Structures are given as structure tokens and as C-alpha cells.
C-alpha atoms as one frame of an Amber mdcrd trajectory, in Angstrom:
protein
 -17.701 -13.265 -23.438 -14.447 -12.389 -22.551 -12.906  -8.676 -22.320 -11.182
  -8.681 -25.739 -14.207  -9.734 -27.390 -16.319  -7.452 -25.235 -14.091  -4.288
 -26.512 -14.088  -5.409 -30.128 -18.101  -5.278 -29.955 -17.872  -1.794 -28.584
 -15.388  -0.680 -31.481 -17.909  -2.105 -33.943 -20.765  -0.429 -32.160 -19.214
   2.947 -32.723 -18.898   2.840 -36.594 -22.586   0.415 -37.074 -24.804   2.265
 -39.392 -27.462   0.124 -39.406 -30.311   0.540 -36.228 -30.862  -3.194 -36.436
 -26.635  -3.503 -36.171 -26.347  -1.281 -33.616 -29.477  -2.723 -31.534 -27.686
  -6.048 -31.826 -24.298  -5.336 -30.805 -25.730  -3.405 -27.715 -27.731  -6.640
 -26.684 -24.381  -8.566 -27.313 -22.518  -5.901 -24.824 -25.174  -6.403 -22.341
 -24.819  -9.900 -22.286 -21.485  -9.361 -20.773 -22.883  -7.572 -17.677 -23.379
 -10.836 -16.004 -19.553 -11.822 -16.507 -17.060 -11.484 -13.698 -14.708  -9.117
 -15.210 -17.232  -6.677 -15.777 -17.357  -3.523 -13.360 -18.931  -0.176 -13.186
 -15.968   0.832 -15.811 -17.279  -1.256 -18.418 -21.155  -0.155 -17.863 -20.051
   3.501 -17.908 -18.410   2.864 -21.700 -21.631   0.685 -22.637 -23.698   3.420
 -21.443 -22.114   6.257 -23.413 -21.789   4.003 -26.434 -25.430   3.057 -26.310
 -26.695   6.716 -25.971 -24.508   7.651 -28.999 -26.225   5.031 -31.001 -29.511
   6.104 -29.804 -30.126   2.419 -28.298 -31.505   1.907 -25.241 -30.041  -0.463
 -22.730 -32.245  -3.282 -21.877 -32.473  -3.306 -18.301 -30.274  -1.742 -15.414
 -27.109  -3.101 -14.261 -26.675  -4.857 -11.108 -23.127  -5.688  -9.863 -22.404
  -9.511  -9.668 -21.929 -10.294  -5.996 -19.153 -12.288  -4.715 -19.754 -16.209
  -4.685 -17.637 -18.366  -2.304 -13.613 -18.438  -3.048 -14.055 -14.616  -4.786
 -12.645 -11.568  -3.321 -11.394  -8.184  -4.439  -7.322  -8.238  -5.410  -5.850
  -4.877  -5.472  -3.051  -4.322  -7.621  -0.535  -2.154  -9.197   0.543  -1.610
 -12.688   3.749  -0.185 -12.959   3.819   0.504 -16.568   0.346   2.328 -16.887
   1.415   3.964 -13.509  -2.290   3.007 -12.369  -4.189   0.685  -9.451  -6.262
  -2.379 -10.598  -8.866  -3.947  -8.856  -9.166  -7.386  -9.841 -11.938  -9.624
  -8.528  -9.863 -12.765  -7.741 -11.109 -16.421  -7.409 -10.257 -19.599  -6.317
 -10.995 -23.088  -8.187 -10.922 -23.672 -11.862 -11.557 -20.883 -14.168 -10.856
 -21.138 -18.112 -11.743 -17.452 -18.398  -8.759 -15.754 -15.941  -6.602 -13.365
 -17.655  -3.882 -13.857 -15.181  -2.169 -16.513 -12.975  -0.807 -15.854  -9.527
   2.745 -16.288  -8.989   3.160 -20.291  -7.111   5.831 -19.206  -4.915   4.364
 -15.997  -3.338   1.366 -18.138  -2.705   3.494 -20.506  -0.863   4.599 -17.569
   1.342   1.386 -16.201   1.959  -0.045 -20.194   2.494   2.490 -20.152   5.396
   0.972 -17.336   7.039  -2.942 -18.644   6.568  -1.838 -22.003   8.307  -0.033
 -20.380  11.331  -3.018 -18.495  11.888  -5.351 -21.875  11.348  -3.305 -23.877
  13.623  -3.147 -21.548  16.937  -6.670 -21.302  16.341  -6.598 -25.214  17.172
  -8.547 -25.503  13.750  -7.436 -28.400  10.789  -7.033 -26.729   7.078  -8.171
 -29.720   4.761  -5.336 -31.962   3.292  -4.911 -31.902  -0.052  -5.844 -28.509
  -0.640  -4.931 -27.020  -3.934  -3.244 -23.705  -2.801  -2.268 -22.559  -6.525
  -5.580 -22.746  -8.007  -6.020 -18.949  -7.691  -6.883 -16.955 -10.773  -8.010
 -13.071 -11.529 -10.178 -11.776 -13.916  -9.636  -8.088 -14.750  -5.670  -7.850
 -14.025  -5.128  -6.264 -17.837  -1.199  -5.997 -18.199  -0.247  -8.984 -16.291
   0.786 -12.328 -16.965   1.447 -13.394 -13.960   0.526 -11.350 -10.651   3.025
 -11.357  -7.807   4.251  -9.180  -4.599   2.842  -9.023  -1.176  -0.724  -7.476
  -2.589  -1.617 -11.152  -3.168  -1.230 -11.864   0.711  -4.487 -10.832   2.360
  -6.872 -11.179  -0.478  -5.417 -14.738  -1.229  -6.427 -16.056   2.610  -9.890
 -14.224   1.818 -10.147 -16.363  -1.182  -9.005 -19.766   0.284 -11.038 -19.163
   3.690 -14.305 -18.237   1.524 -13.607 -21.552  -0.530 -13.176 -23.717   2.373
 -15.672 -22.409   4.451 -18.290 -22.068   1.687 -19.175 -18.734   2.873 -19.195
 -15.545   0.203 -16.831 -12.588   1.749 -18.762  -9.441   2.173 -18.866  -7.646
  -1.236 -18.588  -4.247   0.258 -15.172  -5.132   1.961 -11.940  -5.566   0.017
  -8.323  -5.267   1.311  -4.876  -5.139   0.657  -1.918  -6.242   2.897   0.754
  -8.675   3.125   0.500 -11.621   5.226   3.840 -12.678   6.908   4.249 -16.252
   7.937   3.011 -15.793  11.476  -0.281 -14.322  10.276   0.478 -10.634  10.705
  -0.569  -7.983   8.304   2.150  -5.721   6.817   2.217  -2.396   4.434   1.869
  -2.693   0.805   2.958  -0.328  -1.897   1.213   2.209  -3.987  -2.200   2.172
  -1.782  -3.312   5.384  -3.339  -3.519   4.327  -6.792  -5.173   0.675  -5.939
  -8.033   2.970  -3.857  -8.764   4.999  -6.537  -9.008   1.906  -8.984 -11.396
   0.509  -6.607 -13.565   3.238  -6.304 -13.971   3.775 -10.098 -14.946  -0.295
 -10.931 -16.323  -1.091  -7.473 -17.987   1.931  -6.357 -20.451  -0.072  -3.703
 -17.249  -0.937  -1.630 -16.794   1.010   1.097 -14.323  -0.447   3.177 -10.733
  -1.240   2.741  -8.608  -3.714   5.285  -5.222  -2.574   5.471  -2.461  -3.680
   7.972  -2.444  -1.269  11.050   1.485  -0.223   9.786   0.340   0.868   6.538
   1.181   4.776   5.655  -1.973   6.248   4.909  -1.625   7.726   1.589  -2.487
  11.461   1.056  -6.044  10.981  -0.863  -8.571   8.534   0.116 -11.729   8.448
  -2.149 -14.729   9.921  -0.653 -16.968   6.977   0.169 -13.895   4.694   1.479
 -13.007   3.587   4.928  -9.653   2.213   5.691 -10.035  -0.279   8.435  -6.806
  -1.084  10.265  -5.958  -4.675  11.357  -2.911  -6.610  13.090  -3.369 -10.101
  12.243  -4.932 -12.118   9.719  -7.383 -13.549  11.956  -8.631 -10.007  12.684
  -9.152  -9.047   9.089 -11.117 -12.119   8.331 -13.723 -10.933  10.633 -14.135
  -7.928   8.901 -15.003  -9.821   5.798 -17.812 -11.583   7.204 -15.765 -14.904
   7.654 -14.610 -16.930  10.236 -12.571 -20.024  10.880 -14.932 -21.795  13.286
 -16.471 -23.653  10.255 -13.273 -25.739  10.016 -12.412 -29.144  11.912 -11.062
 -28.639  15.296  -7.772 -29.822  16.475  -6.416 -30.914  19.625  -3.106 -30.430
  21.185  -2.888 -34.353  21.782  -3.468 -34.771  17.942  -0.599 -32.358  16.742
   1.585 -33.958  19.562   0.875 -37.671  17.979   1.278 -36.264  14.374   4.852
 -34.688  15.196   5.673 -38.000  16.364   5.271 -39.291  13.152   7.448 -37.141
  11.379  10.774 -39.067  11.668   8.843 -41.939   9.967   7.451 -40.070   7.533
  11.190 -39.109   6.699  11.928 -42.474   5.312   8.871 -42.752   3.193   9.289
 -42.166  -0.297   7.744 -39.117  -2.357   7.803 -36.483  -5.008   8.670 -33.256
  -4.444   5.347 -31.824  -4.134   4.591 -34.545  -1.567   7.608 -33.305   0.369
   6.313 -29.692   0.100   3.124 -30.711   1.449   4.421 -32.625   4.149   6.934
 -29.582   5.030   3.840 -27.573   4.796   2.066 -29.780   7.866   5.017 -29.891
   9.970   4.731 -25.823   9.812   0.893 -26.217  10.762   1.917 -28.405  13.581
   4.327 -26.464  14.905   2.411 -23.679  14.854  -0.193 -25.326  16.748   2.119
 -26.678  19.294   3.123 -23.358  20.255  -0.320 -22.447  21.835  -0.121 -22.270
  25.582  -1.168 -25.663  26.070   1.046 -27.113  23.769   4.922 -27.925  23.787
   7.248 -25.622  22.521  10.443 -27.694  22.239   8.307 -30.065  20.071   6.953
 -26.996  17.828  10.818 -26.139  17.357  11.476 -29.720  16.494   8.809 -29.641
  13.776  10.314 -26.373  12.207  13.555 -28.101  11.817  11.535 -31.434  10.020
   9.476 -28.747   7.773  13.199 -27.462   6.773  14.339 -30.868   6.027  11.197
 -31.865   4.139  11.411 -28.524   1.803  15.166 -29.602   1.300  13.733 -33.202
   0.131  11.432 -31.299  -2.122  14.348 -29.201  -3.452  12.920 -26.080  -2.043
  15.930 -24.342  -0.112  14.425 -21.012   0.016  11.485 -22.479   2.011  13.580
 -24.286   4.249  15.721 -21.372   5.016  12.224 -19.702   6.190  11.683 -22.487
   8.356  14.752 -22.440   9.772  14.647 -19.024  10.231  11.355 -19.193  11.961
  13.180 -21.404  14.878  13.669 -18.826  17.689  17.459 -18.296  19.044  19.270
 -17.486  21.787  17.767 -17.958  25.716  14.385 -19.742  24.136  16.730 -22.315
  22.488  18.976 -22.681  24.672  16.517 -24.534  27.311  16.061 -27.051  24.589
  19.210 -28.442  23.693  17.866 -31.059  21.301  16.112 -28.483  19.221  19.401
 -26.551  18.693  21.022 -29.620  17.486  18.511 -30.683  15.315  18.880 -27.224
  13.693  22.448 -26.946  13.438  22.075 -30.583  11.663  19.409 -29.211   8.895
  21.275 -26.327   8.586  24.307 -28.164   7.556  22.588 -30.457   5.286  20.623
 -27.302   3.328  24.343 -26.258   2.950  25.882 -29.755   1.320  25.473 -29.083
  -2.522  26.205 -25.266  -2.721  29.163 -25.092  -0.176  30.159 -28.151   0.911
  33.121 -26.821   2.766  31.046 -24.702   4.866  28.770 -27.903   5.206  31.452
 -29.611   6.883  32.327 -27.044   9.030  28.363 -26.983  10.287  28.003 -30.430
  10.528  31.163 -30.849  12.857  29.146 -28.115  15.215  26.233 -30.382  14.657
  27.652 -33.425  16.043  29.397 -31.516  18.894  25.907 -30.437  19.855  23.679
 -33.742  19.425  26.451 -35.637  21.443  25.516 -33.565  24.453  21.828 -33.229
  23.485  20.793 -36.521  22.087  23.620 -38.732  22.790  21.518 -42.067  22.166
  18.742 -40.625  19.648  18.207 -39.653  16.612  19.486 -36.021  16.258  22.878
 -37.525  16.661  22.660 -40.061  14.196  21.465 -37.774  11.441  24.283 -35.559
  12.516  26.641 -38.181  12.167  25.619 -39.109   8.713  25.300 -35.272   7.675
  28.945 -34.826   8.576  29.865 -37.696   6.492  27.965 -36.630   3.432  29.374
 -33.106   3.699  32.963 -34.527   3.985  32.161 -36.828   0.774  30.898 -33.728
  -1.244  33.867 -31.678  -0.056  35.836 -34.326  -2.067  37.979 -35.535   1.444
  37.127 -38.976   1.032  39.459 -40.602   3.542  37.266 -38.626   6.381  33.951
 -39.193   4.471  34.714 -43.222   4.919  35.604 -43.130   8.549  32.710 -40.711
   9.233  29.970 -42.679   7.569  31.288 -45.520   8.814  30.933 -44.138  12.239
  27.206 -42.715  11.294  26.269 -46.570   9.797  27.629 -48.505  13.338  25.806
 -45.695  15.303  22.075 -46.632  13.451  23.057 -50.623  13.699  23.238 -50.016
  17.340  20.668 -47.674  18.019  17.897 -47.461  15.050  18.631 -50.351  12.322
  15.754 -49.201  10.262  18.055 -46.334   9.171  21.135 -48.748   8.581  20.518
 -49.525   4.805  20.200 -45.782   3.635  23.675 -44.866   5.432  24.903 -47.908
   3.787  24.251 -46.338   0.447  26.336 -43.276   1.354  29.247 -45.312   2.409
  28.816 -47.720  -0.592  29.094 -44.580  -2.978  32.079 -43.573  -0.786  34.059
 -46.396  -1.404  32.930 -46.722  -5.230  34.671 -43.270  -5.413  37.702 -44.436
  -3.738  37.889 -47.267  -6.284  36.460 -49.750  -4.256  33.261 -50.037  -5.726
  33.180 -54.104  -5.280  33.327 -53.685  -1.418  30.558 -50.959  -1.837  28.486
 -53.399  -3.675  29.313 -56.318  -1.057  27.667 -53.940   1.520  24.554 -53.481
  -0.195  24.430 -57.253  -0.642  23.902 -57.222   3.343  22.120 -54.230   3.597
  19.262 -55.634   1.183  18.845 -58.995   2.919  16.464 -57.354   5.547  15.004
 -55.316   2.844  13.688 -58.050   0.907  12.090 -59.613   3.764  10.012 -56.505
   4.606   8.933 -55.446   1.126   5.340 -56.586   1.592   4.916 -54.778   4.967
   7.235 -51.607   4.792   6.819 -48.551   2.493  10.176 -47.610   3.697  11.849
 -50.942   2.695  10.521 -50.406  -0.763  11.657 -47.303  -1.399  15.058 -47.792
   0.419  15.829 -50.669  -2.130  15.579 -48.141  -4.495  18.434 -46.318  -3.405
  20.407 -49.343  -3.171  19.415 -49.961  -6.877  20.991 -46.433  -7.737
């Protein structure tokens, strides 16, 4: 039974005239006591209605405990100017009343992955971060905002570890990308709603920076925490059941990102890869790790997010790369960040991208004169000039990039050829461009049976 049907039956009980009909409706309404959305407010309504109808409830109500993957989600409904205490669940649930904002969940996931990686634990591959829903969030079609942060992480960890969180603990805090907790709005209204709906919840985890509301309901204790890892402990959860990771494993995975960049995948695949690069970067920030490599992984994460069509997330990854003296120790990282920043600007601001790409080439010539960073910088400069309509300069730049890859990394040369061929077509020399593509296609045809890169690059050539 859902909430709407329950309320309809409750209204029918109030006007029922026959005792047998009233008894039947009370039994029907009582069946909802085991539903996830049912709380103390519904029990109070049912008790009053049954008393007026002269019907005794069949048994005492016992609140449904939390299952693995469930937790309390505290929200605020602006139109009603009231808080809502909802039960949220990770996993398929056809009875849920509202979906949770996918973009916000992606931001929160970065905070959890950062926490998991820095604890040298591994999150399961293929995890569905968006399979979160809520039951009693009346008035919402989609739930969004920072209040999703802590509750989402608790539901995810509970689901993956198979351990239910403590039923007497709730929380309301934003989760930043580094796993630290942030303040939320309307905490007082949320606490009142929690007390009314779930009076057995006695502790509420909040960010240490959270302003304390003027009125905290009797029986509720606020538990300030600094970080997600600390907050999970309050719920009786831990990351210990997750598989252990090692710095060596993360180093090896970081070394594979340049190859991953040449492998075809759809937008969701690039998003997942970007998230993994973020996770690896955080693991490598461990004292036993490699800060330079960690920051390089952040640049890869940004590039993968761009491939997936998500420039906002790419921005977030780029902003996570420290600036100033710390990066000055690692000029390759600074150059790589410049390359990705220029690539990010190509579609929306090609003239700005040209300036950024020129700076990236200068940095790369100093930091990585014979490596892939310079090659990507040269190619990015050529593409920026192409998008800016400066075709003469673009041809020269793209030829330089192609020559570099033919000399240093022949595997990259065919894709560079596609950009040069596009430039030639735009300059009215399509036949010359097609001839270049025929030359580039020969080694790809040879490697089709043994190389994903060859298969996906041929699709570029066909286009």
C-alpha cells in the first residue's frame, strides 16, 4: 500500500457507517504499518481514527528497522516551510516517491571515493550511484541540494558492506569532494520533522561547522563531526569490509590511463573512468604515495570527464589540482593541467583556447620535451586554432603535432591525422586529406584483431 491509497482508506474510515466496514478499513490501514514510508505520524493518525470509529487496533506498532542500504534523509520543503524526515534506500524500489538528483549524487560520490581511497580501500566497480530513492518525501518530484550528502554516503556504504546503519542515528551534512562535512540549511525544521516522525532517533550527525539551531527537540543530541570517515563510525559503519588497495596497485592503474584515453567508450564509460581516476589520485595522496602522479591523475580525470560531455565535473577535477609552490615542484603536472584546461575551452571559447594552448605548449616543452604531454599540447593547440577558424595556422600546428607523434608515439599518429585531414577539407583540399587518411588506415587494418585502439580509431577515420 502506498501513501495515497492509505490516506484514501483513512478518509473512507471517517465516513463509514457500518461497523463491519470500519473494522475492515482499520485492518487494511494497519497492514501499512510494515511499509517503509509508515512512521509515528501515520500511527498517531490511525490511532485517532480507530478510536473515533470504535475499533481496536489489532496489535501494537513496532517501527520498521533499517535494512542494509537504508538510512534517514532529512529534507526541507520550501513551499510548506517544514522539514521532512524520509527513509532513503539504495537499490531498486518501485514504491519510492521521489528520485534523487543525479548530478548532486555524482558530486557526493567524489567525496566518498576520496574517503575510501585515502583509507586504501577499493570501491566495487560498476556500482550504481544513482539507484537511490526516498519513500516519504511528499511534495518532491526530485530531491536535490547538499542535504543529500551524508545520507547518500551512509546508504551507499551500508549497501556495499551489507550492514544496516544504527536506526537511532540520523544525519544532515553536505559532503565535499575531499570527504569533509559542510553545513546545511534549515536544520531546526528538519530536526522537528525527525522527532515527530521517528521519535526513537536520538542522535543526529552534523558538520562541526554547522550553526546550532535555537531549538533542538528534547531527546535529540547533535553529534558534530569533521569528516565522512568519522561520521560513518557514528552510524556503526566502517570501510573495513571493502577490499584493501595498495599504493603499488594504484601506481600501476595510473600508468594505464594514457592507454585508456585511446580506448573507445560511451559517455557513461568516460564518466566512470573519470571517477576512477579521481579515486586513484586520492589514494596516491597517501604519505606513501606519489603527489605528482596523484595530480596527474586529476588531469586525466578532467580529460575523461570532458570526453564524457561533462565540463562542470572536469572543472571540479581541475580545481582540485593544487596551485602555487606545490605544483611548481612538478612542472609536468602544471603542463598537463594547462593542456586539459585549453581542451576544455575549445568548444565554448576557441579564441581563449588558442591562448591557453600556446601557454600549454610552452610549459610542455620545458617539462616534457620528449613525452606525451608535449604531444597532447601540440595537438590541442592545432584543434583550438581549427575551431577558431585560423585554418592556415591550424594546418601548421596540426602537422607539427602529427610529426611529433610519428616520431615519439606512432600509436597516436592516426588520430592526429584525422584532425589534419579535417583542416585540409575545410581549406578546400579534401582529396589531400583523404589521401592522408588512407596512409593512416593501413597500420590500423593490420592491428584490428589485436587492438581496441585500432578499431575505435578507424571509426574516427570513417567520420
